[in-house]
C-alpha positions in Angstrom: 66.0 -140.1 27.1 64.3 -142.4 24.5 66.6 -145.7 24.4 66.3 -148.0 21.7 64.1 -151.1 21.8 65.4 -154.4 22.4 62.9 -157.2 22.2 62.2 -159.7 24.5 64.0 -162.7 22.2 66.9 -160.7 21.8 67.2 -159.7 25.5 67.0 -163.5 26.5 69.3 -164.1 24.0 72.0 -162.1 25.1 71.2 -162.8 29.1 72.0 -166.4 28.2 75.3 -167.2 30.3 78.1 -167.5 28.2 79.6 -170.4 26.6 83.0 -170.9 24.9 84.9 -167.8 23.8 83.9 -164.5 24.3 85.3 -160.9 23.6 85.3 -158.1 26.5 86.8 -154.9 27.7 87.4 -154.6 31.2 86.7 -150.8 33.0 88.2 -150.7 36.0 89.5 -148.6 38.9 92.6 -150.4 39.3 94.4 -148.3 41.6 91.1 -148.4 44.4 91.8 -151.4 46.2 93.8 -154.6 45.4 91.4 -156.8 43.7 90.9 -154.8 40.5 94.8 -155.9 39.9 93.8 -159.6 40.5 90.8 -159.2 37.9 93.1 -157.7 35.3 95.8 -160.3 35.4 92.9 -162.8 35.8 91.3 -161.7 32.5 94.2 -161.4 30.3 95.5 -164.7 31.4 92.2 -166.6 30.6 92.9 -166.3 26.8 91.0 -169.5 26.2 87.7 -168.1 27.3 88.3 -164.1 27.2 89.3 -162.1 24.2 90.3 -158.7 26.2 90.1 -155.9 23.5 90.7 -153.1 25.8 91.2 -152.3 29.4 89.4 -148.7 30.4 90.3 -146.6 33.3 87.6 -145.7 35.9 87.1 -142.6 37.9 87.2 -143.2 42.0 87.5 -140.9 45.0 88.2 -142.2 48.3 91.7 -141.9 50.6 93.8 -142.7 47.8 93.0 -140.0 45.4 92.0 -136.4 45.9 89.2 -136.6 43.2 87.5 -138.8 40.5 89.9 -137.5 38.1 93.2 -138.0 39.9 91.7 -141.8 40.8 91.2 -142.8 37.0 94.7 -141.3 36.3 96.0 -143.4 39.3 94.1 -146.4 38.0 95.8 -145.9 34.4 99.0 -145.8 35.7 98.4 -148.9 37.6 97.0 -150.3 34.3 100.0 -149.6 32.1 102.3 -150.8 35.1 100.5 -153.9 35.1 100.2 -154.9 31.8 104.0 -154.3 31.7 104.4 -156.9 34.3 102.3 -159.1 32.2 104.6 -158.5 29.3 101.8 -156.5 27.1 102.0 -153.4 25.4 99.8 -150.8 26.6 99.3 -149.1 23.5 95.8 -149.4 21.8 94.9 -151.9 25.2 94.7 -149.4 27.8 92.5 -145.9 27.7 92.0 -142.8 30.3 88.3 -142.7 31.4 86.2 -140.1 32.8 87.8 -137.4 34.4 84.7 -136.7 36.8 81.3 -138.4 37.4 78.2 -138.1 35.5 76.5 -134.3 35.8 73.2 -135.5 35.3 71.4 -138.5 33.4 71.4 -137.1 30.2 75.2 -135.4 29.8 77.7 -138.0 29.0 81.4 -137.5 30.4 83.3 -137.8 27.1 86.9 -139.8 27.8 89.2 -142.0 25.5 87.6 -144.9 27.0 83.7 -144.1 26.8 84.4 -143.0 22.8 86.3 -146.4 22.3 83.3 -148.1 23.6 80.9 -146.4 21.7 82.7 -147.1 18.7 84.1 -150.3 19.5 80.5 -151.7 20.5 78.8 -150.4 17.3 81.5 -152.7 15.0 80.1 -156.1 17.0 78.4 -158.4 14.8 76.3 -161.1 16.1 78.0 -162.1 19.3 78.1 -159.4 22.1 80.7 -157.5 23.5 81.1 -158.1 27.3 81.7 -155.1 29.0 83.1 -155.8 32.7 82.9 -153.1 34.9 84.2 -153.5 38.3 84.2 -149.8 39.5 82.0 -146.7 39.2 80.0 -147.1 35.7 80.7 -143.3 34.7 82.5 -144.7 31.5 80.0 -147.1 30.3 77.1 -144.7 31.1 78.9 -142.2 29.1 79.4 -144.5 26.0 75.6 -145.2 26.3 74.8 -141.9 26.0 77.2 -141.3 23.3 75.9 -143.7 21.3 72.4 -145.4 22.3 72.5 -148.2 19.8 75.1 -149.7 21.4 72.6 -151.5 23.7 71.8 -153.9 21.0 75.8 -155.0 21.1 76.9 -155.1 24.5 76.3 -157.2 27.9 77.3 -155.1 31.1 78.6 -157.5 33.5 78.8 -155.1 36.6 79.8 -155.5 40.3 78.0 -153.0 41.9 75.3 -152.5 44.6 73.8 -155.1 47.4 71.5 -157.7 46.7 68.1 -156.7 45.7 66.5 -157.6 48.9 69.0 -155.8 51.1 67.5 -152.5 53.0 70.1 -150.3 50.9 71.7 -150.9 48.0 74.6 -148.5 49.2 78.1 -149.9 48.0 81.3 -147.6 46.8 81.0 -148.6 42.8 77.3 -147.9 42.7 77.4 -144.9 45.2 79.9 -142.8 43.9 77.7 -142.4 40.5 74.3 -143.0 40.9 73.4 -141.0 37.8 75.5 -143.3 35.9 74.0 -146.5 37.6 70.4 -145.3 36.6 71.6 -144.6 33.1 72.8 -148.1 32.7 69.6 -149.9 34.6 67.7 -147.7 33.3 68.6 -147.9 29.1 67.4 -151.5 28.6 70.8 -152.6 27.9 71.4 -156.4 29.2 72.8 -156.4 32.4 74.3 -158.7 34.8 74.8 -157.6 38.3 77.1 -158.9 40.9 76.2 -157.8 44.4 78.8 -157.4 46.8 77.5 -158.6 50.4 76.4 -162.7 50.1 78.0 -162.9 46.6 81.3 -160.9 45.6 81.8 -161.3 49.6 82.5 -164.9 49.2 85.9 -164.2 47.5 88.1 -164.1 50.5 91.6 -164.8 50.7 94.5 -164.4 53.1 98.2 -163.6 53.0 99.2 -167.0 54.1 97.1 -168.6 51.4 98.7 -166.3 48.8 102.1 -167.1 50.2 101.6 -170.8 49.5 99.6 -170.6 46.2 101.3 -168.1 44.1 104.2 -166.3 46.0 107.5 -166.9 43.9 106.0 -167.9 41.0 106.8 -165.3 38.5 106.4 -161.4 38.1 103.1 -161.2 38.5 102.5 -163.2 41.2 105.1 -161.5 43.3 103.4 -157.8 42.2 100.0 -159.2 43.4 101.2 -160.7 46.3 102.9 -157.4 47.2 100.1 -155.6 46.9 97.6 -157.9 49.1 100.2 -157.7 51.7 100.7 -154.2 51.8 97.1 -153.2 52.4 97.2 -154.0 55.8 100.0 -154.2 58.2 98.9 -156.7 60.5 97.7 -159.9 58.9 96.9 -162.1 62.2 93.1 -163.7 61.7 92.8 -161.3 58.7 91.1 -162.3 55.2 90.5 -159.6 52.5 88.0 -159.4 49.9 89.0 -159.8 46.1 85.4 -158.8 45.5 86.1 -158.1 41.4 87.5 -161.3 40.4 83.7 -162.9 41.0 82.8 -160.8 37.5 85.7 -162.5 35.8 84.6 -166.0 37.2 81.0 -165.7 35.9 82.7 -165.2 32.2 85.4 -168.2 32.4 82.2 -170.6 33.9 78.9 -169.3 34.6 78.3 -172.3 36.9 80.6 -170.9 39.0 78.4 -167.7 39.8 74.9 -169.0 39.5 72.1 -165.9 38.4 68.6 -165.6 38.2 66.6 -163.3 35.9 64.9 -160.2 37.6 63.1 -157.0 36.6 66.0 -154.5 36.6 65.7 -152.0 39.6 66.7 -148.4 39.7 68.8 -147.3 42.3 67.2 -143.6 43.9 69.8 -141.1 45.3 69.2 -142.2 48.6 70.8 -145.5 47.9 67.6 -147.5 47.7 66.4 -149.7 45.2 63.2 -149.2 43.6 61.3 -151.7 41.9 59.0 -152.2 39.1 57.9 -155.6 38.1 56.9 -154.3 34.5 60.5 -153.4 33.8 63.0 -155.2 31.3 64.6 -158.6 33.0 68.3 -158.6 33.9 70.2 -161.1 35.7 71.3 -161.0 39.5 74.2 -162.9 40.8 73.0 -165.5 43.7 76.4 -166.7 45.0 80.1 -167.1 44.0 82.1 -170.2 44.6 85.1 -168.8 46.1 86.8 -172.0 45.7 86.2 -172.8 42.0 87.1 -169.4 41.3 90.5 -169.1 43.2 91.6 -172.4 42.2 91.0 -171.5 38.6 92.9 -168.1 39.1 95.9 -169.5 41.2 96.5 -172.0 38.5 96.7 -169.4 35.7 98.9 -166.7 37.8 101.2 -169.3 38.4 101.6 -170.4 34.9 102.0 -166.6 34.1 102.1 -165.2 30.6 102.5 -167.1 27.8 102.4 -170.4 29.5 
């Protein structure tokens, strides 16, 4: 496919870590684990920095769903449930996403989410729309295939894959839909990649910490605490990754998630990164400051909506 060209100057402007308030959408497989719920609440409770315009349900398939479409529907229902807890109307904010993964690298999976992103991004002015993706990146790839011109209008912040030096890129978000990952990373759209191990994996917390910091504060705190505790029956010497909040932490304060420029790789279908030093640049997260991000999130959760 022939993608629109972005000049190096345009790319570097888009890849400059954001300052001030930004517009964003969140693409999330919300029912897959418990970290997406924290990321959704954290983003909506950061209105001084993040103007969340839409929340898209992403497909997923594991032991919590019978297939990607079922995973998307469960994620959509979970988004609606959490928005209700937060006192937000899902109408015009929550969108159903793809019922399947991409069939190939040329054909979009049309959905309300993909259509909305393709249209919403096209209306952006000088400032980009940040597309924060914390699941399989099917919806985002589909929007790019529907309207390739939006590569000039968006910045994709994606939690996906492993560090570029790792022997394998294999990771749940990337490996579910490698075709979609190849579309996004091959299109030239500005990308900030947040790898899992060694970066998002720093975002560990425990039931004891959450009991101390957020339990009993308000409805959303109690909902998240209950979800976390229900994930595993034995909490002894157990810490759980809340991977997805690393992306929100980057947008709230990029110093908490330092990044470096690198040529964008492509994932092969055998889950290995392939490299070409001549390819366009992206940003890659190097580390996530767990303490700073959790401190900010815990304070915002405890304060609750509207405070």
